C-alpha positions in Angstrom: -0.1 0.5 0.0 1.5 3.1 -1.1 0.0 6.1 1.7 -1.1 8.9 0.6 -2.3 12.3 2.1 -6.4 10.9 1.7 -5.2 8.4 4.4 -4.1 10.5 6.5 -7.6 12.6 6.3 -9.6 9.5 6.5 -7.2 8.4 9.6 -8.7 11.9 11.3 -12.8 11.3 10.0 -13.5 7.9 9.9 -11.2 4.6 10.2 -14.2 3.1 8.2 -13.9 5.4 5.9 -9.8 5.0 5.8 -10.1 1.1 5.7 -13.0 1.2 2.6 -10.8 3.7 0.8 -7.7 1.8 1.5 -9.1 -1.6 0.0 -10.3 -0.3 -2.8 -13.6 0.4 -2.2 -13.9 4.4 -3.3 -17.4 5.9 -3.3 -16.1 9.9 -4.0 -16.8 9.7 -7.5 -20.9 9.4 -6.5 -20.4 12.1 -4.1 -22.2 15.5 -4.4 -20.2 17.1 -1.5 -16.8 15.6 -3.1 -17.7 17.5 -6.6 -19.0 21.0 -4.5 -15.2 20.6 -2.8 -13.5 19.9 -6.2 -15.6 22.7 -8.0 -14.4 25.2 -5.1 -11.0 24.2 -5.3 -10.9 24.5 -9.3 -12.7 27.7 -9.3 -11.6 29.8 -6.3 -8.3 30.6 -7.4 -8.3 30.5 -11.2 -5.0 32.2 -11.6 -3.0 29.9 -9.1 -2.7 27.2 -11.8 -0.4 29.6 -13.6 1.3 31.1 -10.5 2.2 28.1 -8.3 2.9 24.1 -9.3 1.0 21.3 -9.1 3.8 18.5 -7.9 3.5 15.3 -6.7 5.0 13.7 -4.1 5.2 10.1 -2.3 1.4 9.0 -4.0 0.3 12.7 -3.3 -0.8 15.4 -5.3 -0.5 19.0 -3.7 -2.4 21.3 -5.9 -1.1 25.0 -5.4 2.8 24.4 -4.1 4.7 27.8 -3.8 7.9 27.1 -4.6 9.6 30.5 -4.2 8.5 30.6 -0.6 7.7 26.9 0.4 4.3 27.3 1.2 1.6 24.6 0.4 -2.1 26.1 -0.2 -4.8 23.6 0.6 -8.4 24.4 -0.9 -11.0 23.1 1.6 -14.8 23.2 1.2 -15.9 23.5 5.2 -13.4 23.8 8.4 -16.2 21.5 10.2 -13.4 18.9 10.0 -10.3 21.1 10.6 -8.1 18.8 12.2 -8.3 16.2 9.4 -7.3 18.9 6.7 -4.4 20.1 9.4 -3.0 17.0 9.6 -3.0 16.4 6.0 -0.9 19.7 5.3 1.0 18.3 7.7 1.5 15.2 6.3 2.4 17.1 3.0 5.1 19.3 4.8 6.5 16.0 6.5 6.8 14.5 2.6 8.4 17.4 1.5 11.2 17.5 4.6 11.7 13.7 3.7 12.3 14.5 0.2 15.3 17.2 1.5 13.0 20.6 1.5 12.9 22.6 4.6 11.5 25.3 5.6 7.8 24.7 4.2 4.6 26.0 5.9 1.4 25.4 4.8 -2.0 27.6 4.5 -5.3 26.1 4.9 -7.8 28.2 3.4 -11.7 27.9 3.4 -13.0 30.5 0.8 -16.7 29.8 1.6 -16.3 31.2 4.9 -13.4 33.7 4.3 -10.8 31.7 7.0 -7.6 30.9 6.5 -5.2 29.3 9.2 -1.3 28.8 9.4 -0.3 25.1 9.3 3.6 24.3 10.4 5.0 20.9 11.4 7.4 20.5 14.8 9.0 17.7 15.7 6.4 16.4 18.0 4.3 16.7 14.7 6.9 14.4 12.8 6.7 12.1 15.6 3.5 11.8 16.1 2.9 11.6 12.4 5.4 8.4 12.2 3.2 7.0 14.8 0.0 7.7 12.6 1.7 6.1 9.7 1.6 2.6 11.7 -1.7 3.1 12.7 -2.7 3.5 9.4 -0.7 0.4 8.1 -2.1 -1.6 10.9 -5.9 -0.7 10.3 -6.0 -1.1 6.3 -4.1 -4.6 6.5 -6.7 -5.9 9.4 -9.4 -8.4 7.4 -12.1 -6.6 9.5 -13.5 -3.9 8.1 -13.5 -0.8 11.3 -17.4 -0.2 12.5 -19.3 2.4 11.7 -19.1 6.2 13.8 -22.6 7.4 13.8 -21.6 10.7 13.2 -23.3 13.9 12.2 -20.6 13.8 9.3 -21.8 10.8 8.3 -24.6 12.1 6.3 -22.4 14.3 4.3 -19.5 11.6 3.5 -19.5 9.7 0.0 -19.8 6.2 2.0 -23.2 7.1 3.5 -25.2 5.0 1.7 -22.6 1.8 1.9 -22.0 2.1 5.6 -26.1 2.8 6.0 -28.0 0.8 3.5 -30.0 -2.4 5.4 -30.3 -5.6 3.9 -34.2 -6.8 4.1 
């Protein structure tokens, strides 16, 4: 399994979603919420495609990287799961560090609510991230799918119908 920033993000949202995704069950392509988030990312800052670089590193894709200032720009639809977004950006920073690029920071941008936050990776975060990576690998290699979490965020999840379908 090649770990990506999506795995990190899903780890903080729902272990079941992470397990399903990592085991080849993808539902994002059927989700209006995912499509809306993608549209926001593509249309909010149209000038960025020319100004910043899209880079693929370690199986993860960073949409907007300002190489001159060493800043990752990550655009999200809502801040309802901000911790997952922060750790996704921290993982991007960590990946760049693993490839010899030091001094990188990130900016999380929520254009719908006009909010931004700075993301940095501390030494403690880096150590914690390495534990998270181990936890993710153990979780996705388990033969059993984790139980659903029954959270209010489930209703907007692309896996909602999968998790809540009832067999007759």
